[in-house]
N, C-alpha and C positions, 0 to 999 in steps of 0.2 A: 372163547372164541369171537372173533369179531365179525360183526353183523352187519351190512351193509343196508340201510335203508331207503326208500324209496317213497313215490306220493301216493296217500291213502284217500278213499272215497270220503270218508268221514270229518267228521266235523273239527275244527281248531281244538286241541284244549280246553279245556271249559267253554268253548264257543268264542268267537270274533266277536267283541265289542262292538255294539252299534254306536257312538254316543249320539251322533245326529248333530253332531256342533253347529254344524250351519246347513240352511240348504235355500242356498242362491236364489231359488226361485221366487221365495216366499217373501225373501227381501228385495229382489230387483233393484234398479241403479241407486237407489237411497242406501243401498249398504254402505256405513258408517263403522268407525272403532266402535263410537256408542255402544252398536248393535251389534259387534261384537263382543263387549264385555256384558253385553245384559243374557248372551245366549249364552256365555260361558258361567253367569254365574246361576240359570236356570237351567244348567243338563244335569242330570243324572246317572252315575256311571256306578258300578261296579269296581273300576277298576282304580291301583293307588295313584294317588294323585302326587307322589314324592318319589313316582319311576325314574334313572336318567341313563343313558349311554353314553360310554366312551366309545368315538370311531378314532380306532389307528388306523389312518389313510397312509397306505404304502404305497404312495403315488410313483408313477413311472410302471407299475405291472411286477409283481412278486415273480418268482419263477414258482410253478407248482412241484416239477420233478425234483425240487431243490430246495422244499423247505415243508410241507403237509401231507404230498404226495409222492412221494419218494416212490421208483420202477428200480428196487436192489437186483432185477436177477435181469434187466433191462441190459443190450449193449451199451457199452461206453456213453456214445454220443447223446442216447436216451438218460442213462444213468445219472449223468454229468459227472464231475471231479470229485464228489464227495460222498460218502459211503450214508448210512441209515441207522439208526440205533430206537431199539424196543422203548416204548414208553410205559406208562403208566398205567393204560387203555390195555388188556390185552392186543394181542393183533393188528394192534394201531402204531406203524412206525412214522418215526421224524426223520429228516436231516440229523446226522452227526452234528449237525453244530448250530446243534437246537436241542443239546440233554436240560435246558434247564427247565425249558417249554414240556418234556418228553416227562419230567419228572410232577408235571401238575396236569400231561391230560387225563385223569378222572377228572380235571374239573372244568372240561373243554368239551364242544363239537367241534368237527370238523365239516365245512359242507366242499364236497370233493367234486360237485357236477353242476356248477354254476358257469354258465355261457350267454353271450353275445355277438354281437355280429358288426360290433364298432370297433378295429383294427389302429386308430389312430388316438394318441392322448386326451385331445383335447374332445373331441366328439365322442369318449368311452367314457369321460370322467365325468360329461355333464351328464351321461344315461344314467351312471351309478348314483350317482349324487343326487339326479332330480328327480331320477325315473321317466326322464323323456330324453327321446332319441331326437339330437337335434345335428343337421349336415354343416360343416363349417363353423363352429359356434368359436375358433381360435381366431377368428376373422370379423366375426360377426355379435361375437359376445354372449354372456352367459342369456339366456332365455326364461329360463324358469328358477321358482326359488328352488334351494337346497334343502334337503332335510333337515339342517341343524336351523331355519330360519322358520318354513311351516313348524316347527316344533316351537318356536321361537314366541309365534304368534298365537299358536292354537293352544298352549298349555303354560307359556308363560318359565318365571322358574319358580324351583321349589323352594326358595326362604327371601327376605323381602332383602332390598339393598345390594340381592346377589345378579348379575348377569344371566340372563339363561342358556344362552348361545353362547362359548369359546373357542377361538383357535389358538392352539399352542403349537409355534410361536406364533403362527399370524395365517391369515386366510389365503395364501399366497399358496397359486397350485406349481409348483416347481417348470418357472419358465412358459409356461402356457396359459395361462391365464387366471382371471377367478371363476371358480367355479362353486364357490362357498360361498356366495350370496343371496339376498334377500330380493333380489332385481324388482319386480312391480309389488311386493308386499310391502315395499317402505323399509327406507335404510333403517329406520329405529331395529329393522329386523337381523339386520348381520349382526354377523358375530362380533364379538367382544375379542381383540388381537390381544394375547398374554404379553408379548414382548420378551425380554430377557435372555435369551438367545439368538444369537444372530442367523438370518436367512440371507438368501439374493436379494431381497426387499427389506426388509425389515430389520434392525436393527440397536432400536430403542431400549432404555432399560431394564424398564415396566410396561403393563398394560396401558392400552390403546382409550385411556378414560378421558378422551377430549372435548372440550366446550368449545362452540362457535369465537368464530377468532371477535376481540374484542372483551371477551367478555369472559375471567377470570376468577376462583375464589378470592383471589388476593385483592382485587380492585373493587367487589362488591363489599358494602361494609356489612354487613349481615346476612343473613339465609335470606330474609324479605324481600333484599335488593337484591342477588342472583336471580331471585324466582323472576320479579319484576323484568328485569333483564333480559332474560330468556322469553318470556310472555311476550316481551315488545316485538325479540327478533323473529319470533312463530309469526305476529300476525303480517309482519313485514310481507316476508316468506308468498308465494304465489301458493292457492290452495295446489294448484297441478303438480305442484312436486312433493307434495302429500310426507308428511310421516316426520314434517322437521319440529315439530312442536315438542312429537312425542321422544323423538332422539336426543333434543336437548335436554329434557327433562330426564332420561334415561342417564346421560352423561354428568348433570347434576347428581342424581343419585351415585352412581359411583365413582362420582369424582369426594365425596362427603360420607361413605360407606366405613365405616370402618371393617363391618366384617368382609366385606370384599376384598381391601386392601388386607388383611388376615389371610385370606384365604388362598390368596397367591402369594404366599410370602412361607417358600419351602423350606426356608430356613428355619421356621420354629419347629420341622420335623428334626426326630429323635438320629443324630450323627452316625447310627449303626444301622437305621431303616434308610438311610439318605444312601451308606455303603451298599446298601442290599442291590439297591435301586440299579445302581452303578451313580458314582459322582463326573457325570459327563451328560453332554445332552440328552442323551438316549433316558436316558434312569432320569434327569431333573424334568425332563416331559411327560415321562408316565406317573413320578410320584404327585404330579401337580393335579393333572387328570384326578386320580384319585380325590385331592385336598375339595378340588372345586365343586366334584358332584357329590362329597361329602358337606359341603355346605351349601348344597343348595343350585348348582347349576345342573339346567337339567339337559344338555347335549354339550358335550365336551369331543371336537377333532386334535387329532395329533397329528399334525404336518411337521417331522421332522427332516431335514435336510442339513447337510455337510457339504463343506465347499469343495473338499472331494468324494469321489463316490457317491454323489449327493443326492440320488435319490436310485430308482430300484430298473432302473431301465437299462438294462446290461445285457447291449449288444457288442461289448468288447470286454475280453478279460474277465469273464465271469467269474471263474477260480481265485483271482485275487478279491474282486468285491466283493463275492462270499464271504470270502473268508477274512474282512475288516470290518464287516457290514451284520452278518449274523450275529457273532457275540454278544456285541451290546446289547442287539434287539431283541436276542434272546435272555438276557439276563433283565432287562427293563419290562418287558411282558410276564416274563413268570413272575418276575414281584408281582406288580402290578394285581394279576389274575391272584396268586397267593393271599395279598393285604386284601383284597378285595374281599375273599371268602374270612378269612382269619377277623375281621372285622365287623362281621355280621352285614355286608352287604350285599351279599351276592343274590339273593331274591330283586332286589332293587336298583339294583344295576347291571345294565349290559354291555358286554364289553363284544366288539367285531372289530379285526384287522384283517384289513382286503384292499385291493388298489384297485384299478380302472380294470384289468384284465390279467394272462396268465402270460407265461413265454413259450417261445414252441417249444416243440418239445425234442427236438434233438440243438447239440450245440454245432453249431452252424463254421463255415471256414473262416468268421472273423471272430475266432473262440469264443460265442456271446450265443447268447436266444433271443430270439426278434418277439417283434409284438406276436401276440395269440389270445384272440377275444373268445374262441372257441372251448376252451376250458380254463377253469381257477380254481382255485382254495380260497375258503374262507374259514377263516378260527372266531368262532364265538364261546365264551366265559359269562354266566352268572343271566339274572335275567329269567330263571324259570327253565333254561336251557338245561337235557340232558347230559350229565358228562362223561368223557369215556367212549364217546363213539360216535362213527364217521355217518355220516349222511351221503349218498350216491358215489358214483365209482365213476372214472375214467377208462382209457382203452391202455393197450398195454402199451403205447410208449405216453401214457398221458396229454395226448392230442384234443381228444373229442371225450363226451360224456358218452360211458357205457350203459347207465340208466337214465334214469328222468331227468331230463334237464330241466333247472331252474335258472329266471334271466333276475337282472337287476333288480324289478319289480317285486318278485318276492322278497328279495331280501329289504326293500324297503318295507315292504308290507309288514314284516316281522317285528321290525326296526318299532314303527309306527303302535304294531299291535301291542308290546310291551309298554311302551309310555302311555297306552290308555286313549289312542287316538285310532279312529277309523279312517281305515286310508282310502276307502271309496268317496268317502268325502271331500267337497271340494271347496277351493275359495275363488274369488272372481279375481280377472287379469285386470289389465288398467283399460278394456272398452267392457267392462263389470260382466264378461262372460265363464259362466264357472268354469273353475278346471281343476280334477282330482288330484289327490294327493299323487296316488301312485295311476303311471297311464294306463299299466296294467299286472297284474300279479296278485298273488293271495299268502298270507303268511306259513311259514313252511311248518308246520303243524309237525314235522318226523325228526324235530329240533328240542322238541317239548317232551 
């Protein structure tokens, strides 16, 4: 029988790790990168140091009713154009267009009662990926650092010569702006773009390992000369810019790292496995994500869009959009889930598939579903998540939580917890004021 879990008053399984990484009050305005490194070296924690996260960002907002929270007994306008199938988890049903994910449902948990109040893409995306609500970010810009950038600064990479934070194929959020950057943390904590797959902004052939203008490996006589050039460039930069020296060093390390180049090379995988993922952008992106976390990347965000049916914003012709989009998505994510478990990475790597909000509970006159932040579904796998069960439930039409409401901050806190990061810790903004990693929220113990 399906068990729907709600909140509990007991502490998170094993207790929420209080790493105490940085206490701004003790550092004051003298907070520097050296302080960060010294604090990191001196901290003690029982959390694994090699944990990683793959965030499959479903930009635009996937329909909960048409993916992980089907309503098979509801009227047609609520149920949607497609039926549902029984999954490998007793009592749990997915859309009939997700049969491969249904087969691995015993390895996933579905959070069905996530909810918030930002109904436009930019503000919602900013909230879900940073943990902070800001209005009109489309015009005002990203305010707070994205989760991947926080992870890059606090945890770093799990292996030398590997970037800590990568976006596949880039950090562009579907024509709405950048909400996956480091902002005041410094540009050295921005994601590395994997490239390879074209999007609306990025069409380059490979990863964005770039050095400052006028500085190239070819022009430098040797490693020592290149380092000298980088050092000179950083000294010319104004201190207020911040992060240039570290960004230069990161670029140099990536340009010269064989480990990084090999990690980004999906062609090194067996052809049979590539076919299992799908020989298309969806499949290649998912397979690359697995390669990256296995090589030592700590946080990977998969941003996949295509020129047609480019994202999950299904205001129109949702029936045709789902039929085109869901099969390759189903294949790629199911293969990723199986691969993570088959390769013994399930405890170390957490997979999270979600967007910035859900869709309206009823098909409207435009043959689509509008923006809907009151209810959304999230898929999780690995990372110690208990497979084969559902947390939370929605009303009969899928429009609102019928059980405890979880917010984006709860999901972010859960991700940080998996990585051994105390979500209540803080880092300084440009004015040296302490800013918590999550504005509000607690790890969701019911997932574990």
